[in-house]
C-alpha positions in Angstrom: -27.1 25.7 -55.9 -25.8 23.5 -53.9 -23.1 22.1 -56.1 -22.6 26.4 -57.3 -21.8 26.4 -53.7 -19.3 23.7 -53.3 -17.3 24.3 -56.3 -17.0 27.7 -55.3 -15.5 26.6 -51.7 -13.4 24.6 -54.2 -12.3 27.7 -56.5 -11.6 29.5 -53.2 -9.2 26.8 -52.3 -7.4 26.7 -55.1 -7.0 30.1 -55.5 -5.8 30.2 -51.7 -3.0 27.6 -52.5 -1.4 29.4 -55.6 -1.8 32.6 -53.7 0.6 31.0 -51.1 2.9 30.3 -53.8 2.8 33.5 -55.3 3.8 35.3 -52.3 6.7 33.3 -51.4 10.7 33.8 -52.2 11.1 29.9 -51.7 8.0 27.8 -50.7 8.5 25.0 -48.3 5.8 21.8 -48.9 4.1 22.8 -46.4 3.7 26.1 -47.7 2.6 24.7 -51.1 0.3 22.6 -49.9 -3.0 23.5 -50.5 -6.3 23.1 -47.6 -6.4 19.4 -48.3 -10.2 19.8 -46.3 -11.3 22.2 -48.5 -11.2 20.3 -51.7 -12.0 17.2 -49.6 -15.1 18.3 -48.1 -15.7 20.1 -51.9 -14.9 16.5 -53.9 -17.1 14.6 -51.2 -20.3 16.8 -51.8 -19.8 16.7 -55.3 -19.3 12.9 -55.7 -22.2 12.8 -53.0 -24.1 15.1 -55.6 -24.5 12.9 -58.3 -25.1 9.6 -56.9 -28.4 11.4 -55.2 -28.9 12.9 -58.9 -28.9 8.4 -59.9 -30.6 7.7 -57.2 -33.4 10.0 -57.9 -33.1 9.2 -62.0 -33.3 5.2 -60.6 -37.2 6.1 -59.3 -36.3 6.2 -55.8 -37.2 9.9 -55.6 -40.0 11.3 -52.9 -43.0 13.6 -53.7 -42.5 16.6 -51.2 -45.1 17.6 -49.0 -46.0 21.3 -49.9 -47.0 24.2 -49.8 -50.0 25.8 -52.3 -47.5 28.5 -54.2 -50.5 30.4 -55.0 -52.3 30.8 -51.7 -51.3 33.7 -49.5 -49.4 32.1 -47.6 -46.9 30.4 -50.7 -46.8 34.1 -52.3 -45.4 35.6 -49.8 -42.5 33.3 -48.9 -41.3 33.5 -52.7 -41.9 37.5 -52.8 -38.1 38.6 -53.6 -38.5 42.0 -51.7 -40.1 39.5 -48.2 -42.6 42.0 -47.7 -45.0 39.9 -45.8 -42.1 37.3 -44.6 -39.9 37.5 -42.3 -37.3 34.8 -42.5 -34.5 33.8 -39.6 -31.9 31.2 -40.0 -30.3 29.1 -38.1 -29.6 29.9 -34.3 -31.5 33.2 -34.6 -34.8 33.9 -33.5 -37.1 36.9 -34.7 -40.8 38.1 -33.6 -43.6 40.0 -35.1 -46.1 41.9 -32.9 -49.8 43.1 -34.0 -49.9 45.9 -36.7 -46.7 44.4 -38.3 -46.2 44.7 -41.9 -45.0 41.4 -42.0 -47.6 38.6 -41.3 -45.6 35.4 -41.4 -42.4 34.3 -39.9 -40.0 31.6 -41.4 -37.2 29.3 -41.0 -35.6 27.2 -43.9 -33.3 24.3 -44.0 -34.5 22.1 -40.9 -33.0 19.7 -40.6 -31.4 17.8 -37.5 -32.1 21.0 -35.6 -36.0 22.0 -34.4 -37.6 25.1 -35.3 -39.9 26.8 -32.5 -42.8 28.3 -33.8 -45.0 30.9 -31.0 -48.1 32.7 -31.4 -50.7 34.3 -28.8 -54.4 34.6 -30.0 -53.3 38.7 -30.1 -51.1 38.4 -33.1 -47.9 37.9 -31.5 -45.5 35.6 -32.9 -41.6 34.3 -32.3 -39.9 31.9 -34.3 -36.6 30.8 -33.2 -34.3 27.8 -35.3 -32.2 26.0 -32.6 -29.6 23.9 -34.1 -27.0 21.5 -32.0 -24.1 24.4 -32.2 -26.4 27.1 -30.7 -27.2 24.4 -27.7 -24.4 23.1 -26.9 -22.6 26.6 -26.7 -25.2 27.4 -24.1 -25.1 24.2 -22.3 -21.0 25.0 -22.0 -21.7 28.2 -21.4 -23.6 27.4 -17.8 -21.0 25.2 -16.8 -17.9 27.5 -17.2 -19.6 30.0 -15.0 -21.1 27.9 -12.7 -24.7 27.7 -13.2 -25.4 24.0 -12.6 -29.0 24.9 -10.3 -30.9 27.3 -11.8 -29.7 27.9 -15.2 -31.4 29.2 -18.1 -30.4 27.3 -20.9 -30.4 29.6 -24.5 -30.7 33.1 -22.5 -30.9 35.8 -24.4 -33.6 33.7 -26.9 -35.5 32.7 -23.2 -35.8 36.4 -22.1 -36.9 37.3 -25.5 -39.7 34.8 -25.4 -40.5 35.8 -22.2 -40.9 39.6 -23.0 -43.3 39.1 -26.7 -45.5 37.3 -24.2 -45.4 38.4 -21.0 -48.8 39.9 -20.0 -50.5 37.2 -22.5 -52.6 34.2 -20.6 -51.0 31.3 -21.0 -54.0 29.6 -22.5 -53.5 31.8 -25.3 -50.7 30.9 -26.3 -49.0 28.5 -28.4 -45.3 26.6 -29.2 -44.7 24.1 -32.2 -41.7 22.2 -32.1 -41.2 21.2 -35.8 -37.7 18.9 -37.2 -35.4 17.0 -35.7 -34.2 13.6 -36.4 -34.8 10.7 -34.4 -31.8 8.8 -34.8 -29.8 11.9 -33.7 -32.3 12.6 -31.1 -30.2 11.6 -28.3 -26.8 12.7 -27.8 -23.8 11.1 -25.4 -22.5 14.7 -24.5 -26.2 15.8 -22.5 -25.9 12.4 -20.6 -22.3 12.4 -19.8 -21.4 16.2 -19.0 -24.5 17.8 -18.7 -27.3 16.0 -17.3 -25.5 12.8 -15.7 -28.6 12.5 -13.4 -31.7 13.4 -15.3 -32.6 10.7 -17.7 -35.0 12.7 -19.6 -33.1 15.2 -20.9 -30.6 12.9 -22.6 -32.4 13.8 -25.8 -31.6 17.1 -28.4 -35.6 17.5 -28.4 -36.1 17.3 -24.7 -33.7 20.3 -24.2 -35.1 22.1 -26.5 -38.6 21.4 -25.0 -37.9 22.3 -21.1 -36.1 25.4 -22.8 -39.5 26.9 -24.3 -41.5 25.3 -21.4 -39.6 27.2 -18.7 -39.9 30.4 -21.0 -43.9 30.3 -21.3 -44.8 27.9 -18.1 -48.7 26.8 -18.8 -48.4 27.1 -22.7 -50.0 24.2 -25.1 -47.1 22.8 -26.8 -47.7 20.9 -30.1 -45.0 18.3 -30.5 -46.6 16.6 -33.5 -44.2 17.4 -36.2 -41.2 16.5 -33.5 -38.5 14.4 -34.5 -41.0 13.6 -37.7 -38.3 12.0 -39.8 -35.8 8.8 -38.4 -32.8 10.9 -40.5 -29.5 9.3 -39.6 -27.2 8.4 -36.4 -24.4 11.1 -35.4 -21.3 8.4 -36.6 -23.7 8.8 -39.7 -24.0 12.0 -40.3 -21.9 12.3 -43.9 -22.5 14.9 -46.6 -24.0 11.7 -48.5 -26.9 11.0 -46.2 -27.1 14.4 -45.3 -28.4 15.1 -49.1 -29.7 11.3 -49.1 -31.9 12.5 -46.5 -32.3 15.5 -48.1 -33.9 14.3 -51.6 -36.2 11.2 -49.2 -37.9 14.5 -47.7 -36.6 14.4 -44.3 -36.1 17.8 -44.0 -38.3 20.6 -44.0 -37.3 22.9 -46.9 -39.1 25.4 -45.2 -41.4 26.3 -41.9 -43.9 29.0 -41.6 -46.1 30.8 -38.9 -49.3 32.5 -39.7 -49.2 35.6 -36.9 -53.1 35.9 -37.9 -54.0 32.5 -37.8 -51.9 31.0 -35.3 -51.4 28.5 -38.2 -47.8 26.4 -38.8 -47.1 24.7 -42.7 -44.4 23.1 -43.6 -42.7 21.7 -47.3 -40.5 18.8 -47.1 -37.8 18.7 -49.2 -37.1 17.3 -52.8 -34.2 16.3 -55.8 -34.0 20.0 -56.6 -32.7 20.8 -53.4 -30.0 18.5 -53.9 -29.5 19.3 -57.9 -31.1 22.2 -58.7 -32.4 21.7 -62.5 -31.2 18.7 -63.0 -35.0 17.2 -63.0 -38.4 18.6 -63.5 -38.7 21.5 -61.5 -40.2 21.3 -57.8 -43.8 21.7 -56.6 -44.5 23.9 -54.2 -42.7 27.1 -53.0 -39.1 28.3 -54.1 -37.5 30.3 -51.5 -36.5 33.4 -52.8 -32.8 33.3 -53.7 -32.1 36.7 -51.5 -33.0 33.9 -48.4 -30.8 31.1 -50.0 -27.9 33.7 -50.0 -28.7 35.3 -46.5 -28.9 31.5 -45.0 -25.6 30.9 -46.3 -23.8 33.7 -45.4 -25.1 33.4 -41.7 -24.2 29.8 -41.6 -20.5 30.8 -42.9 -20.1 33.3 -40.1 -22.1 31.0 -37.3 -19.7 28.4 -37.9 -16.6 30.7 -37.5 -17.8 32.2 -34.6 -18.2 28.1 -33.4 -14.5 27.6 -34.4 -13.8 29.7 -32.1 -15.3 28.0 -29.2 -12.9 25.3 -29.9 -10.6 25.0 -27.1 -7.3 25.2 -28.2 -3.5 25.0 -25.9 -2.9 27.9 -24.5 -6.3 29.0 -25.2 -9.2 30.9 -23.6 -12.9 29.3 -24.8 -14.8 32.0 -26.3 -18.2 32.6 -24.4 -19.7 34.8 -26.9 -23.5 33.0 -27.7 -24.0 31.4 -30.8 -28.0 32.2 -31.2 -28.7 35.4 -31.6 -31.2 37.8 -32.4 -32.0 38.3 -36.4 -30.8 41.4 -37.8 -31.4 42.6 -41.3 
């Protein structure tokens, strides 16, 4: 799937190049130039996949932690129509209430972001997948609006979280933080720009933890699967290293919360998440194609909104939040 996605991007870049030629009466060299960034990315990903596949064949495959595909949860996660599972993607939040037809909340591809799963003993559930883009967008927005003190991090998500559990005793609420990479947790922008006088807030996970703790004061927080993987440092965050970490099981293919029991289960990645069908089938659950396609569309749209927040000459940076509520 990943290779097909990158090949498609390469194909689109070539088509765009040809289209520019056909539309111009006398194309200049600049007009003839293809989008090298697109082609370079596709080529880099393709070469990285070949190296990852070679590593896998040499015997460095890491057995993933799995969810039993025949269990109630495993069956629900693999159901193409998601009858019992409410999926959400990066920079999204979603909620379930008692009596809902769906029982499980789940997100996929948790790498250097953090999945936050919240449940109460009466069957309420809330999930969000906080990635660095959504967090830094919120911090930037607060700074622009002058909210240095009393600011609410990830305001729209935090308000929704409070609303869902507003009349629940905090002792009956559990928050589970899953994901993140140890080597990528400290971020210089947090220290230099947003929290220069608060050393305890110089890490990505600390900011996420404060966000949910302030939204639900008194709730129990489970951090046993927070920054469980080493990952790579920011300067080493290349396509090849992302794939290698995926191969090594340092990414969660799926994280799921059972709203009936409050249990959180995870499954890590393996080589089939990098090069599908290249080796023997992967154990555990497989996320439905409809979900992975939805994730791809959402991430593409999200990155488009992130690009609009990059300040340009004569442009005013957009303040629309990157974190949004899930919509069918």
